Each structure stands twice: as C-alpha cells, then as structure tokens.
C-alpha positions as CSV (number, residue, x, y, z in Angstrom):
1,M,-15.1,-15.9,93.6
2,K,-18.1,-13.6,94.0
3,I,-21.5,-14.3,92.3
4,L,-24.4,-12.0,92.1
5,I,-27.9,-13.5,91.6
6,I,-30.7,-11.3,90.2
7,D,-34.2,-12.9,90.2
8,D,-37.6,-11.7,91.4
9,E,-38.4,-15.2,92.9
10,K,-37.0,-15.3,96.4
11,N,-37.0,-19.1,96.5
12,I,-34.9,-19.4,93.4
13,C,-32.4,-16.9,94.8
14,I,-32.1,-18.8,98.1
15,S,-31.8,-22.1,96.3
16,L,-29.0,-20.9,94.0
17,K,-27.2,-19.2,96.9
18,N,-27.2,-22.4,99.0
19,I,-25.9,-24.6,96.2
20,L,-23.2,-22.1,95.2
21,D,-22.2,-21.3,98.8
22,D,-21.6,-25.1,99.2
23,E,-19.3,-25.0,96.2
24,G,-17.1,-22.3,98.0
25,Y,-18.4,-19.2,96.2
26,T,-19.4,-16.0,97.9
27,T,-22.9,-15.0,96.7
28,Q,-25.4,-12.2,97.1
29,W,-28.9,-12.0,95.7
30,I,-31.3,-9.2,94.9
31,N,-34.7,-8.9,93.3
32,S,-34.2,-6.0,90.9
33,C,-31.7,-4.7,88.3
34,K,-31.8,-1.2,89.8
35,E,-30.1,-2.3,93.0
36,A,-27.7,-4.4,90.9
37,Y,-25.9,-1.2,89.7
38,R,-24.9,-0.4,93.2
39,L,-23.6,-3.9,93.8
40,L,-21.5,-3.8,90.7
41,D,-19.3,-1.3,92.5
42,D,-19.7,-2.4,96.1
43,F,-19.8,-6.2,95.8
44,E,-17.7,-6.4,92.6
45,P,-19.1,-9.7,91.4
46,E,-17.1,-11.9,89.0
47,L,-20.2,-13.6,87.7
48,I,-23.9,-12.6,87.4
49,I,-26.9,-15.0,87.2
50,L,-29.7,-13.0,85.7
51,D,-33.4,-13.7,85.2
52,V,-34.7,-12.6,81.8
53,K,-38.1,-11.3,83.0
54,L,-38.4,-9.5,86.4
55,K,-41.5,-7.8,87.8
56,D,-41.2,-4.4,86.1
57,E,-37.8,-4.9,84.4
58,N,-36.3,-6.7,81.4
59,G,-33.1,-8.6,82.2
60,L,-32.0,-8.4,78.6
61,D,-32.0,-4.6,78.8
62,F,-29.8,-4.8,81.9
63,L,-27.5,-7.2,80.2
64,E,-27.1,-5.0,77.2
65,D,-26.6,-1.9,79.4
66,I,-23.7,-3.5,81.4
67,K,-22.1,-4.8,78.2
68,N,-22.3,-1.3,76.7
69,K,-20.7,0.2,79.8
70,K,-17.8,-2.3,79.4
71,F,-18.4,-4.2,82.6
72,D,-16.4,-7.3,81.7
73,I,-18.4,-9.7,83.8
74,P,-19.8,-13.1,82.5
75,V,-23.6,-13.3,82.7
76,I,-25.6,-16.5,82.8
77,M,-29.3,-15.8,81.8
78,I,-32.1,-17.9,83.3
79,S,-35.8,-17.9,82.4
80,G,-38.9,-20.0,82.7
81,H,-41.1,-18.0,80.3
82,S,-38.8,-17.3,77.4
83,G,-38.3,-19.0,74.1
84,I,-35.6,-19.4,71.4
85,R,-35.9,-15.8,70.4
86,E,-34.9,-14.5,73.8
87,A,-32.1,-17.0,74.2
88,V,-30.6,-16.1,70.8
89,Q,-30.9,-12.4,71.7
90,A,-29.2,-12.9,75.0
91,M,-26.3,-14.7,73.4
92,K,-25.9,-12.0,70.7
93,V,-25.8,-9.3,73.4
94,G,-23.0,-11.2,75.2
95,A,-24.5,-13.7,77.7
96,F,-22.2,-16.6,78.4
97,D,-25.1,-19.1,78.5
98,F,-28.9,-19.4,78.8
99,L,-30.5,-21.9,81.2
100,E,-34.2,-22.7,81.4
101,K,-36.3,-23.1,84.6
102,P,-36.8,-25.3,86.4
103,L,-33.1,-25.2,86.9
104,N,-31.0,-28.4,86.9
105,L,-28.6,-27.6,89.8
106,T,-25.9,-29.9,88.5
107,R,-26.0,-28.0,85.2
108,V,-26.0,-24.7,87.0
109,K,-22.8,-25.7,88.9
110,L,-21.1,-26.9,85.7
111,T,-22.1,-23.7,83.8
112,V,-20.9,-21.5,86.5
113,L,-17.5,-23.3,86.6
114,N,-17.2,-23.1,82.8
115,A,-18.0,-19.4,82.8
116,L,-15.4,-18.6,85.4
117,D,-12.8,-20.8,83.8
118,F,-13.5,-19.2,80.4
119,Y,-13.2,-15.6,81.6
120,K,-10.1,-16.5,83.7
121,L,-8.4,-17.8,80.5
122,R,-9.5,-14.8,78.6
123,N,-8.1,-12.4,81.2
124,D,-4.9,-14.4,81.3
125,Y,-4.6,-14.1,77.5
126,R,-5.2,-10.4,77.7
127,R,-2.5,-10.0,80.4
128,L,0.0,-12.1,78.3
129,K,-0.8,-10.0,75.3
130,T,-0.2,-6.8,77.3
131,D,3.1,-8.3,78.6
132,F,4.0,-9.3,75.0
133,A,3.3,-5.7,73.7
134,E,5.4,-4.3,76.6
135,H,8.3,-6.6,75.7
136,Y,8.3,-5.1,72.2
137,K,7.8,-1.5,73.2
138,I,10.0,1.0,71.4
139,I,11.2,3.8,73.7
140,G,12.3,7.2,72.5
141,K,11.4,10.4,70.6
142,S,14.7,11.3,68.8
143,D,14.5,12.4,65.2
144,A,16.4,9.3,64.1
145,L,14.0,7.0,65.8
146,L,10.8,8.8,64.7
147,S,12.1,8.8,61.1
148,T,12.5,5.0,61.2
149,L,9.1,4.5,62.8
150,E,7.5,6.6,60.1
151,L,9.0,4.3,57.4
152,I,7.8,1.3,59.3
153,K,4.3,2.7,59.4
154,K,4.3,3.1,55.6
155,L,5.7,-0.4,55.1
156,A,3.0,-1.9,57.4
157,K,0.3,-0.9,54.8
158,T,1.9,-3.2,52.2
159,N,3.1,-6.8,51.9
160,S,6.5,-5.7,50.6
161,R,9.5,-7.7,51.8
162,V,11.7,-5.8,54.3
163,L,15.3,-6.2,55.2
164,I,16.1,-4.7,58.6
165,R,19.8,-3.8,59.1
166,G,21.7,-2.4,62.0
167,E,24.3,-3.1,64.6
168,S,23.8,-5.6,67.4
169,G,21.6,-4.3,70.2
170,T,19.8,-1.7,68.1
171,G,16.4,-3.5,68.4
172,K,15.9,-5.0,65.0
173,E,13.4,-7.5,66.4
174,L,11.4,-4.6,68.0
175,F,11.1,-2.9,64.6
176,A,10.1,-6.2,63.0
177,Y,7.3,-6.6,65.5
178,A,6.2,-3.0,65.1
179,L,5.9,-3.6,61.4
180,H,3.8,-6.7,62.0
181,H,1.6,-5.0,64.7
182,M,0.8,-2.1,62.5
183,S,-0.1,-4.3,59.5
184,I,-3.4,-6.1,58.6
185,R,-1.7,-9.3,59.8
186,K,-1.5,-8.1,63.5
187,E,-4.1,-10.7,64.7
188,Q,-2.1,-13.5,63.1
189,P,1.1,-15.1,64.4
190,F,4.4,-13.3,64.7
191,I,7.0,-16.1,64.6
192,K,10.7,-15.6,65.2
193,F,13.6,-17.6,63.9
194,N,17.3,-16.9,64.6
195,S,19.6,-18.5,62.1
196,A,22.6,-18.0,64.3
197,A,21.1,-19.7,67.3
198,I,20.2,-23.0,65.5
199,P,22.8,-25.6,64.5
200,S,23.1,-25.5,60.7
201,E,22.0,-29.1,60.3
202,L,18.7,-28.3,62.1
203,V,17.8,-25.1,60.3
204,E,15.9,-26.6,57.4
205,S,13.8,-29.0,59.6
206,E,13.0,-26.1,61.9
207,L,12.0,-23.7,59.1
208,F,10.2,-26.0,56.8
209,G,9.1,-28.8,59.1
210,Y,9.4,-32.5,58.5
211,E,7.4,-35.6,58.0
212,K,7.4,-38.7,60.2
213,G,10.4,-40.9,59.5
214,A,12.3,-38.1,57.6
215,F,15.3,-38.7,59.8
216,T,16.3,-40.5,63.0
217,G,14.1,-39.1,65.9
218,A,11.3,-37.8,63.6
219,I,8.6,-39.9,65.3
220,K,5.8,-37.7,64.1
221,S,5.3,-34.9,61.5
222,K,5.9,-31.4,62.6
223,K,5.1,-28.0,61.1
224,G,8.0,-25.6,60.5
225,K,8.2,-21.9,61.4
226,I,7.1,-20.8,58.0
227,E,3.9,-22.9,58.2
228,L,3.2,-21.7,61.8
229,A,3.4,-18.1,60.5
230,D,0.9,-18.7,57.7
231,G,-1.3,-15.7,57.5
232,G,1.1,-13.7,59.7
233,T,4.8,-12.8,59.8
234,L,8.0,-14.7,60.0
235,F,11.0,-12.8,61.4
236,L,14.2,-14.3,60.1
237,D,16.9,-12.8,62.4
238,E,20.6,-13.0,61.5
239,I,19.8,-14.3,58.0
240,G,23.4,-13.7,57.1
241,D,24.2,-16.9,59.1
242,M,21.9,-19.1,57.1
243,S,23.4,-21.9,54.9
244,L,23.3,-21.6,51.1
245,S,21.0,-24.7,51.0
246,A,18.4,-23.1,53.3
247,Q,18.7,-19.8,51.4
248,A,17.7,-21.6,48.2
249,K,14.6,-23.0,49.8
250,I,13.7,-19.6,51.4
251,L,14.0,-18.1,47.9
252,R,11.3,-20.6,46.7
253,V,9.0,-19.5,49.4
254,L,9.4,-15.9,48.4
255,Q,9.0,-16.6,44.7
256,E,6.2,-19.3,44.7
257,G,4.6,-19.0,48.1
258,E,5.1,-22.7,48.7
259,L,7.4,-25.1,50.5
260,Q,8.1,-28.8,51.0
261,R,8.7,-30.3,54.4
262,V,11.9,-32.3,54.9
263,G,11.2,-35.9,53.8
264,S,8.1,-35.0,51.7
265,N,7.5,-34.4,48.0
266,N,4.2,-32.7,48.6
267,T,3.9,-28.9,48.1
268,I,2.3,-26.7,50.8
269,K,1.0,-23.3,49.9
270,V,1.6,-20.6,52.5
271,D,0.8,-16.9,52.9
272,T,3.7,-15.8,55.1
273,R,5.2,-12.3,55.1
274,I,9.0,-12.6,55.7
275,I,10.9,-9.9,57.4
276,A,14.7,-10.5,57.5
277,A,17.3,-8.9,59.6
278,T,21.1,-8.9,59.9
279,H,24.0,-6.9,61.3
280,K,26.4,-8.3,58.6
281,N,27.5,-6.7,55.3
282,L,25.4,-8.8,52.9
283,E,26.8,-7.0,49.8
284,E,30.3,-8.2,50.8
285,M,28.9,-11.7,51.5
286,V,27.3,-11.8,48.0
287,S,30.7,-10.8,46.5
288,N,32.4,-13.6,48.4
289,G,29.8,-16.2,47.4
290,N,28.5,-16.7,51.0
291,F,25.1,-15.3,50.3
292,R,22.8,-15.7,47.3
293,E,22.6,-12.6,45.2
294,D,19.0,-13.4,44.0
295,L,17.8,-13.9,47.6
296,F,19.5,-10.6,48.7
297,Y,17.6,-8.7,46.0
298,R,14.3,-10.5,46.9
299,L,14.7,-9.5,50.6
300,N,16.1,-6.0,50.1
301,V,13.0,-4.5,48.5
302,V,12.8,-1.9,51.2
303,P,15.7,-1.6,53.6
304,V,15.2,-0.3,57.1
305,I,18.2,0.9,59.0
306,C,18.0,0.8,62.8
307,P,19.8,3.8,64.2
308,P,22.5,3.1,66.7
309,L,22.2,4.6,70.1
310,R,25.1,7.1,69.4
311,E,22.7,8.7,66.9
312,R,19.9,8.8,69.5
313,K,21.6,10.7,72.3
314,D,18.3,12.4,73.3
315,D,16.7,9.0,73.9
316,I,19.3,7.9,76.5
317,P,17.6,9.7,79.5
318,I,14.2,8.3,78.4
319,L,15.6,4.8,78.1
320,I,17.3,5.1,81.5
321,E,14.0,6.1,83.1
322,Y,12.2,3.2,81.5
323,F,14.8,0.6,82.5
324,T,15.0,2.0,86.1
325,Q,11.2,1.4,86.4
326,K,11.5,-2.0,84.8
327,F,14.3,-3.3,87.1
328,S,12.9,-1.7,90.2
329,S,9.8,-3.8,89.6
330,E,11.5,-7.0,88.4
331,L,14.2,-7.1,91.0
332,N,12.0,-5.8,93.8
333,I,14.4,-3.0,94.6
334,K,13.4,0.5,95.6
335,L,13.3,2.9,92.6
336,K,16.7,4.6,91.9
337,S,17.4,7.8,90.0
338,F,20.4,9.2,88.2
339,S,21.9,12.6,88.9
340,T,22.1,15.2,86.2
341,E,25.8,14.8,86.1
342,A,25.4,11.0,85.7
343,L,23.0,11.4,82.8
344,E,25.2,13.9,81.0
345,Y,28.1,11.6,81.4
346,L,26.2,8.6,79.9
347,Q,25.1,10.8,77.0
348,Q,28.7,11.3,76.1
349,W,29.3,7.6,75.6
350,D,28.8,6.0,72.2
351,F,27.5,2.6,73.5
352,P,29.0,0.2,71.0
353,G,26.6,-2.4,72.3
354,N,23.7,0.0,71.8
355,I,20.5,-0.3,73.8
356,R,21.4,-3.8,75.0
357,E,24.6,-2.5,76.5
358,L,22.7,0.4,78.2
359,K,20.0,-2.0,79.5
360,N,22.7,-4.4,81.0
361,L,24.4,-1.4,82.6
362,I,21.3,-0.3,84.4
363,E,20.5,-3.8,85.6
364,R,24.1,-4.1,86.9
365,L,23.9,-0.7,88.7
366,Y,20.6,-1.8,90.3
367,I,22.3,-4.8,91.8
368,L,25.6,-3.4,92.8
369,I,24.8,0.2,93.9
370,D,23.1,0.6,97.3
371,S,22.4,4.3,97.0
372,E,19.0,5.4,95.6
373,L,20.8,8.2,93.7
374,I,23.3,7.1,91.2
375,D,26.0,9.7,90.5
376,K,28.8,9.9,88.0
377,N,31.3,8.4,90.4
378,D,29.2,5.3,90.6
379,L,29.4,4.9,86.9
380,I,33.1,5.2,86.3
381,P,34.1,1.7,87.6
382,H,31.4,0.1,85.5
383,H,31.5,2.2,82.4
384,S,34.3,4.5,81.3
385,I,36.2,5.2,78.1
386,E,39.5,4.9,79.8
387,K,38.6,1.5,81.2
388,R,37.5,0.3,77.8
389,E,40.8,1.3,76.2
390,I,42.7,-0.6,78.9
391,D,40.4,-3.6,78.3
392,D,41.0,-3.5,74.6
393,D,44.8,-3.7,75.1
394,F,44.2,-6.6,77.5
395,W,42.2,-8.7,75.0
396,I,44.5,-8.2,72.0
397,E,47.7,-9.0,73.9
398,T,49.1,-12.4,72.7
399,K,50.3,-14.6,75.5
400,L,50.3,-18.3,76.6
401,F,46.7,-19.3,77.4
402,N,47.4,-20.4,81.1
403,D,49.3,-17.1,81.7
404,K,46.5,-15.1,80.2
405,K,44.0,-17.0,82.3
406,L,45.8,-16.1,85.5
407,D,46.0,-12.4,84.3
408,F,42.2,-12.5,83.7
409,E,41.4,-14.0,87.1
410,T,43.6,-11.6,88.9
411,K,42.2,-8.6,87.0
412,Y,38.6,-9.7,87.4
413,L,38.7,-10.6,91.1
414,S,40.6,-7.5,91.9
415,T,38.0,-5.4,90.2
416,Q,35.1,-7.2,91.8
417,L,36.7,-6.7,95.2
418,K,37.1,-3.0,94.6
419,L,33.4,-2.7,93.4
420,N,32.3,-4.3,96.7
421,D,34.5,-2.2,99.0
422,Y,36.9,-5.2,99.4
423,C,34.4,-7.2,101.3
424,I,35.1,-10.8,100.6
425,S,31.8,-12.2,101.8
426,K,29.8,-9.7,99.7
427,T,31.9,-10.4,96.6
428,A,31.6,-14.1,97.0
429,N,27.9,-13.9,97.4
430,L,27.5,-11.8,94.2
431,L,29.8,-14.1,92.2
432,G,28.0,-17.3,93.4
433,L,31.1,-18.6,95.2
434,Q,31.6,-19.9,98.7
435,Q,33.6,-17.4,100.8
436,S,36.2,-20.0,101.6
437,N,36.8,-20.8,97.9
438,L,37.1,-17.2,97.0
439,S,39.6,-16.6,99.9
440,R,41.6,-19.6,98.6
441,K,41.6,-18.3,95.1
442,L,42.7,-14.8,96.2
443,K,45.6,-16.4,98.1
444,E,46.6,-18.4,95.0
445,L,46.7,-15.2,92.9
446,N,48.5,-13.2,95.6
447,I,45.7,-10.7,96.0
448,N,45.5,-9.3,99.5
449,P,42.3,-7.3,100.0
450,K,43.8,-5.3,102.8
451,E,46.8,-4.2,100.7
452,E,44.5,-3.5,97.7
453,K,42.4,-1.3,99.8
C-alpha cells in the first residue's frame, strides 16, 4: 500500500515515514501541494496524509481540488494550528479523518489502517455492484426488445403492480430488475423469490418470515423476503406455482401493505413493490381454480410480455458476440468468432429455449470446438432442426424403462464419441469418467469406436 505524506515540517514527515514503513507500507513525503500533483500520477498513492496549513499553501484547498477532480484517494488531515471549524470543513469536503498535532503515532497507525480498510470495502462494493449490473444487462436493439424496454421505462415512474409474462429463457428476471433499477427504489433492495424452487411447505415462512418457536427448528426469529424488500422491490418469479394459501397472504400484502410472520399475531407494515412473473397461462389456472382470480387482477394491472428470441432475430448476432466475450473471459479460452454462414444458420432457428438455450449453446461450443472460427459445420452436431425432430421421436416413444435406458446410453455415448473424433480419452475427460470405465461401458453397449468411425 502506497502512502503520500504532505507536510512542511521535515521532522514530522520523517517520523511518519519511519513508523509507516515499519508497518509494511511504501511511503513518500514532500513539503508542498504543487509537487503532490505530479506524484498523484507517478507514485499513485492509495492514501494521503495532508497538513492543513503549509508555508504558502492551504491544505484544505488541495483537498477540495483533488476531490473535485475525482481522485478517489482517502485523505487524513493533520494540523497543530487549526480548530473545530477547520476540522468540520475538512470532513465536509471529504477527508476521512482529522488528527491534531502532536501526533499520537498509535492513533496514526490505527487511523491509516481504518482508512485503507474502509476504502477497500467501498471499492469491493462498487465492483460487486458493477458485476451485479452486468449480470442483469439486457442485450439487443431489435424493435420487439426496444418496445418492451420503453414500456418498462414508463412503468418505472410509477408504483403500479406489474405482471411479467413470457416463455422460459426470455429474461423475465432481467426485465424485473430493469424496472426496479429505473425506479425511485433503485437504491433499495431488489429481492428475488422463486415459488417453483422452494418446497411448498416452506414458501410461507420464506416469504413472510417467522417468530422463534413457530415450528421445529425455528430457534430464532427471521425476516421474510417481503420484509427484506421493504422500501424496494420483491420479484416473485413463477408465481403460478404458488399455493392457494400463500396466494391469499400475498393478496393481503397487496391490499393492506401489511403482513404477519408465521407464528405471530402482530401486524407488520411494509412498503414493498411486488413484481410477479410466470410462463404459465394464469387465465386458464383461474378457470380451473388453481389460481386466485382476485390476486390475478391485483397483479395484472400492467402486463409486460417478454418477446421470445424468434421475434428478436436481429439480436442473435449481438447476443452471440456478448456471450463469446463472456465465456472467453470466464473459461480463460482465446476469443472465438462465428463465420457469416454460421450466424445466418443460427438466425434461422427458433430457439424454443430462447436466450438461455443460445447462451448454453455458445458455452458448449467454447468447450468442445478447438478452432477459433466456428463454422456452420461445427454447429450442426450440436444444434440442428433435423436432430431435434429425431430427438422428439426418441423421447415420446413408449418402451420398458430399462430398454429405453440402454437406448439412451447408446445414443448419448455414440454422439459424444462422434463429437470428440472418437477419442475415448478425450470423451471420458469431458464426461467426468475414468477412461477404463468408459471403455467398459462401450463394450457393454456394443459400441466399437473404430467401427463407428
């Protein structure tokens, strides 16, 4: 860690340098603010210790200047001639702390440590926030996408309830976050809850929280997702999978803005915006009695339809470029590109699994294709209409389970061998099997790599 000391008293500079060098820091000291501007670029300090009053300069002016120029460096002000007014001014401008001379070296060390820890945590938070925003980035510029985003922008200005609908893999969670991020609640929590991913008996305790002793294992009280999202947004994904009992309680939150934890009779007021999403036909579920009609109309104030990828053909090359960059970085593999023929071929496909299917395909190609240029011929074994039709016939055929299991193993291993040029060692490695075990299984299934080839 690099520390820059700015003081017109040489003895103080040397004293601070010695004590901080002993702590393992790299330090430099100077007597004027003018020279400090050069060291901001050359030395690149991570902390500055700055005297308030120098010979012909004012340390507070220097502090204000570097803060205005967005130098994100913590500054500890020191002074032997200043009072409360200067200390308050320094803190307002952006100093981390203010220490009076004569300096207590133990306090100096502690303050330096606290300043560096604080700014490290802040930078970590900023990085995490950036990663979070990247995770929820919506990619594309097709008319269908831009139209949906325009609707999201309008809804973000209100507190209206929103029901996001669309097929699996269309990015319903991304649109929910976009709505939250564009709203006045963006600095408040964005909490997710997937009804399909939680056992039905745990949904209510997870959503509404519980009191100590409410059930076996409830050794202490716990806030639910709705409380955690107070002031912010709760995203209820796959709400069509929620039990009727939980639906009734959600309805109360929407109507009254209040809830009760499991095992409690006390009412808790909450200000949580609820955004729901589903890929199911809720109208049909209402008709069948599997979804509350009153809840449906409460949620469906403004419906947002996520366009499927087949309606966003122009976005496919953009998405592919984004995912190639992503997986090149994540998998530490040299950047690959797609030929024009390959891109045109992929734009002909409907992608029933939507963006999630395309993303998985790109990742699979990064792992399995050695060439840096991916051509149409590389895509056909992984992604073709003809292959899907054959697969559909395979899955709907009725047959004894053990016989079908053998068919599956035979088909799967034969295909994997073909994808890996019939190399048993490479296939075994990719499938997480020992080569001897794979060879034994191939023999059991009467698969001869040499004959297949």
